[in-house]
C-alpha positions as CSV (number, residue, x, y, z in Angstrom):
1,X,32.4,17.8,33.8
2,X,32.5,14.9,31.3
3,X,29.9,12.5,30.0
4,X,31.5,9.8,27.9
5,X,32.9,11.4,24.8
6,X,31.5,14.8,25.4
7,X,32.7,17.5,27.8
8,X,30.2,19.8,29.3
9,X,30.9,23.4,30.1
10,X,28.4,26.0,31.4
11,X,29.0,29.3,29.7
12,X,26.2,31.1,31.6
13,X,22.8,30.2,32.9
14,X,21.2,30.7,29.4
15,X,23.6,28.6,27.3
16,X,25.0,25.1,27.5
17,X,27.7,24.1,25.1
18,X,29.3,20.8,24.4
19,X,32.6,20.0,22.8
20,X,32.6,17.1,20.4
21,X,35.5,14.9,19.3
22,X,37.0,17.5,17.0
23,X,36.8,20.2,19.6
24,X,34.0,22.1,17.9
25,X,31.4,23.6,20.1
26,X,27.9,22.3,19.7
27,X,25.2,24.3,21.4
28,X,21.6,23.6,22.2
29,X,20.8,27.1,21.1
30,X,20.8,28.1,17.4
31,X,23.5,30.4,16.3
32,X,22.4,33.6,14.5
33,X,25.6,33.3,12.5
34,X,25.5,30.7,9.7
35,X,28.6,30.1,7.6
36,X,28.4,29.7,3.9
37,X,28.8,25.9,4.0
38,X,25.9,25.7,6.4
39,X,23.7,27.8,4.1
40,X,24.6,25.6,1.2
41,X,23.8,22.5,3.3
42,X,20.4,24.0,4.4
43,X,19.6,24.7,0.8
44,X,20.5,21.1,-0.2
45,X,18.4,19.7,2.6
46,X,15.4,21.8,1.6
47,X,15.7,20.6,-2.1
48,X,16.1,17.0,-1.0
49,X,13.1,17.2,1.4
50,X,11.0,18.7,-1.4
51,X,12.0,16.0,-3.9
52,X,11.4,13.2,-1.4
53,X,8.1,14.6,-0.1
54,X,6.7,14.9,-3.7
55,X,8.1,11.5,-4.8
56,X,9.2,13.1,-8.1
57,X,12.4,14.5,-9.4
58,X,12.5,16.8,-12.4
59,X,15.5,17.7,-14.5
60,X,15.2,21.2,-13.0
61,X,15.3,19.7,-9.4
62,X,18.4,17.6,-10.5
63,X,20.2,20.7,-11.9
64,X,19.4,22.8,-8.9
65,X,20.6,20.1,-6.5
66,X,23.8,19.5,-8.4
67,X,24.5,23.2,-8.6
68,X,24.3,23.5,-4.8
69,X,26.2,20.2,-4.2
70,X,29.2,21.2,-6.4
71,X,29.2,24.9,-5.6
72,X,32.3,24.9,-3.5
73,X,34.1,21.9,-5.1
74,X,33.8,19.5,-2.2
75,X,31.0,18.4,0.1
76,X,30.6,17.3,3.6
77,X,29.3,14.1,5.1
78,X,26.0,15.9,5.8
79,X,25.6,16.6,2.1
80,X,26.6,13.1,1.2
81,X,23.8,11.8,3.5
82,X,21.3,14.0,1.7
83,X,22.5,12.6,-1.7
84,X,22.2,9.0,-0.2
85,X,18.6,9.8,0.8
86,X,17.8,10.5,-2.9
87,X,19.6,7.4,-4.0
88,X,17.8,5.2,-1.5
89,X,14.4,6.5,-2.7
90,X,15.5,5.7,-6.3
91,X,16.6,2.2,-5.4
92,X,13.3,1.4,-3.6
93,X,11.2,2.8,-6.4
94,X,9.7,5.5,-4.4
95,X,11.1,8.3,-6.5
96,X,10.0,8.9,-10.0
97,X,11.8,11.0,-12.7
98,X,9.6,13.6,-14.4
99,X,10.3,15.6,-17.6
100,X,13.5,13.8,-18.5
């Protein structure tokens, strides 16, 4: 069955999976297996969330963020969006630098 750009397949009565444009399966159920890239992206998101919620960014936060961003030599669009969140906060004056 197809809805616009997505194709729906029923695997069983407990799981519904969707195929996106690239053919990857997106599920409405969380996977118990997380690849290394996802773990890195989760860590980056947690760091960015902490920085934005506090409204402050220390040199230690900056170093930690960059070490995760550049850990594998390249970064995904999801990581790029997290970096843009930080840059947006800086541009709007909502993020302060501490202990620089």
